[in-house]
N, C-alpha and C positions, 0 to 999 in steps of 0.2 A: 907031618904025621903024629909027631910026638907032641905038638903044642896044643894038648886037649884040657892041659890041670886048668887054665884061665877062665875055662867055660863053665866049669863045674865048682868053680871056689866060691867059698862062704864070704868073701870078699866083694862078690861082684855089686854094682851100683844097679839097684833095681828100682829105685822110685827117682821122680824128678825133686830137685831141692832148690828154692828159690831162697838167697841169704835176706835174712831178716823176719821171714817165715818161718812159724814153729813147725816143726814136722815136716813130712813129706808133702808135697804139691800135688795138684792135680794137671794131669797134661795140659788142659786148658789153660790153666792159671800158669803154669811153667811157660808156654809157648809166646801168650799173652805180654808177661813179663820182659820176655826177651824181645818181642817186637816194640815193647814201648820204648825200653831201652836202645835199641839200635837205632831207631827213628829219631832219637832225640839227640844222637851224636853227629858231628862234622866227618862226613866221609873222608876226608884227608887224612883224618886221625884215627883211622880205622884199620886194622889189617885181619889177616885170616892166617892161620898155619892149618893146613889140611894134611892128609895122610895118603902116602903113595901104596899103602893097603886096603884104601876104599876100591868099591868096586867102580865102573864106568859110569854106571847110573847115578852114583852118589856124587862122584866128580862133576860130573854133568851138571847137577843139582847145585852143587858148592859154588859152580861158577855162575848160575842164574842167582843164586843169592846173592855173591860178590857183587853181579851188577844190577839187581835189585837196590842196594844198599849205597852204590858207586863205590864201592871198595876195588883201589887199583893195586894196592901191596898186600898178595899172598904168596905162598909157596909151600912145596911139600917138605919133608925132612926124609934127606938121604940115609942109607943104611949102606955103606960101602962094608965088603965083607970080603976073605980072601977066598976066592973061588978055586975049584978043582979041574975045572976043564971040562968037567962031564956032569955031574949031577948037582954041584953048587955053583950058582953064579956069583959074580964080583958084587951084583946088585942084591942085598938083603932084603929089599922091597919087591912084591907079586907084582905090583902094578906101575911101576913108573913109566911103561910104553903108556899106559892109559892117561897118566899124569901130565905126559907131554903131548900126548893127542888133545888133550882137553885145555890146555896152557895153563895148566897149575905150577906146573915145575918153571919157576921163573927165575930161581938163582937169588932172589931177595930175602933168603933167612937171615941174613948177616944183618940186610938192614931193618928187618922188623925187630931183630932182638935189640940191635942198638936203639931202634925207635922208641920202644918200650922201656928200657934203661933210662933213656934220658926223656921219659915222659912225653915225647914227642907226639908217640901213638898212645891214645887214652882208652881206645876199646879193643879189645882182642877175641877173636874168636877161634877157638882150638877144635879141630875135629880128628879125636882117636889119636892125639899123641899127648905127649909130655912136654909142655913149655919149657921147662927147666933144663931139658936135655939138647936144646937148643941155646943155651946160653944165657937165658934169661932168668933172673934171680927170683926167688920167693918173694923178695921185698918187693920187686918190680910189680910183679903180677898182684901184690895187695893194693899196691897204689893205684892201680888200673880205676878209672870210673866205670869199668862194664867188662867183664871177663866170663862169656859165654862159652861153656865146654861140654862135649860131646862124647863119652866114653863109657866103657864095660867094666873098668876096675879103677880102684883109687889109686891116684899118685899125687905128687906135690902141685900140679896143675888143678887137679880138682877140689883140692882142697881148699883152693884160694877162689873158686867160682862165684859168681854175682850168681848163676843160674847154672846147674850142673843136670844133664839130659841124659839119661840111662839109653845105652844103644845096644846092638847086638853083636855076637862074636861071630868069627867067620863060619862056624858051621852053622849058624843059625839066620842065615839070609840066601837069597838068590840076589842073581845077578850077572854080570860077565866081567873077566879081565882080560888084558893083553899080557901074553908073557914074553920073554927077553927074546923070543925069535918072532916076536910080532905075531904069534896066532892069538885070535880071540876064542876064550873059553868061557863056556858057562858055568856058573854054580847054580848048585841045588840045594835047597835047606833040607837039614837032617835032623835037627832037634828043634825046638821052639825057646825061644829066649825067656828066662826067668822075670818073675814079678813084672812089674810096668814097662820092663825095656821093650823097647820098639826097635823094629828093623832102620837102618839109618837114612835109607832112602825116604821113607815115609817121615821122619823129622824133617828132614831138609826140605822136602816137599810142602810140609805143613808151615814152617818158616818161610820159604817163598811165598805162600799165599797170604801169609799174617803181614809181611812186610811189602808186599807189594799189591796187595788186592787180587791179583791175579788167579784164576783157577787153573789149577795143575793137574796131572795125571793122576787116576785113581788107582791104577795097578802098575806093577814093576813093567809088564809087557808096554803098556802105554807110552813109562819113561822111555823105554829103549825106542819106541815107535819117533817119539820128538828128538830122541837124541840121533838116531839114525837119517830123519830127515833133515838134521842140519848139520851132521859131519858126513863130510863125502867119502872118508874111508870106510864108513860103515852102511853106505847106502846100499839100499835094497835088501837089508838083512832083518832079521826080527831074531826074539830070543829062540824061539823054536827053528828056526832056521841055520843057528849057530851049528848044531848037532853035538851029537856025544864027544867026538873026536875033534871038535872045534873047527875054526876056518881061517885060514890064512889070509890076512889081510896086507893091503900094499900101502904101507905107510912113508912111503918116500925116502 
């Protein structure tokens, strides 16, 4: 509730940027640059760092993007913290349960960092995180053949990006998350993202379409429908059926 300053920061990333191209890029150019860059790489030398702060819909599409590119090395960034057994969880991420449900939490973050540092990994996709906080040096990021970054605020990783895609903050998006007790909860958009920044799920959907040629969902409700149709724990649910108080899931 106090983490609102970043939403209104004058440092917000508001336009796509393609390295080597003067000024801001248009979305069509940026997405095309990403697709061309990623499709030209060997899948075994590619990796993805996602975020357990992403919504379920974003994680679902991130997995589709990884599958379309043949990426098998991916993980989310853990945020352990001291809990109080009441209001503060020992997990500082709001959607670790979602990351586990969609198979993004793999425990491979150390292997990704080592691979980038040794240059065994030459292409890295970073979704809403700073890779330098995962043990990856700025020098190693600069040495990558391709670094695609999606984020809302500048950091050491965005400064190294081959393509930088401006995304939305938590109050600027719709979707769902699963809390530490396994309760599925709905997020409602409160404000619009600034400039050309877009909702993360839209960016990921367009990237999947660019690299796979597949048609994807047109609305967030469509994404949830596809997600629930292929995820047993969400079977029979929709965004509207979650309700204002959420829905308890059986996650096994």
